[in-house]
N, C-alpha and C positions, 0 to 999 in steps of 0.2 A: 531312702538309703540311710538307715540308722547305723549301719555297721562302721562306716568311716568315722563319724564323730566319736564312737566308742573306742575305736583303735587310736584315734588322735589323743583322747583323754588318757588312755592307758599309757601311751608313749610319753606323755608329759609327766605323769606320775612316776613312771620308771626312770625317766631322765633325772628328775629331782632326787629320787631315792639313791641312784648311783652316785650323783654328785655329793650328796651328804655322806655316803659310805666312803668316798675318797677322803673326806675330812676326818673320819673316825679312824682310818687305817694309818699305821706308821710305816708299813713295809712299802718300799718303792715299787716292787713288782705287783703287789696287790692294788696299789693306786693306779698303776698303768692299766691293769686288767679292768678295773672298774671304770676308768676313763674311756677305754675302748667300748665297754658295754653301754656307757652313757651316750657315746657317739652313735652307736647302733640305734638306740632309742630315738635320738635326734634325727637320724637319717630316715627312720620309719615315719616320724612325725612330719617331716618335710615332704616325703613321698606321698603319703596318704592325704596330706593337706592339699597338695597340688591336684590330686584326683578329685577330692571333695569340692574344691573351688570350681572346677570345670562343670561337674555334675550339678552344682547348686545354681550357677549363673547362666550357663549355656550361651555365652557370648564369644565372639572372636577374640576379644582381649583376654578373657579368662582362659581361653584355650592356649594362647601364647604364654601367659603366666603359668598355667598348669603344666605345660610342656617343660618350661624351665625348671620348675620346682620338682617335677618328676625326675628329670635328668639329674639334677643336683642331689636329690634324695637317693636316687638309685646309685650314684657314685659313692655317696657317703655310706650307704648300706654295704656295698661291695667292699670298700676299703675297711670298714669297721669289722665285717665278718672275718676278713683276713687277720686283722689285729687281734680280735678276740681268740681266734684259733691259736695264734702264735703265743699269746700270753698264757692261755690255758695250758698249752703243752709245756711251756717253761715252768709254770707253777707246779704241774704234776711231776716234772722231772726233778725239781728241787725239793719237793715235799713228799716224795714217794717213800 
């Protein structure tokens, strides 16, 4: 399974990209939007890392750790998607 490490690396790169973009921006709304997008990348990192750990080790302990990471990553993804939609709509409303 090569796809999960590729997704994990892409998530790390995008997470760092959005965190640096926060530092470059002066607008509070844009910073919040980039922060929500960085949390989205972090959630996908945790989610796919949990899946990858179980598929790599195939032990009972990695199953429990994987379940915890998948649940935590899934919650982070769900919450971040809601925040990204909210801040995107606010940005469109103010900059239309």
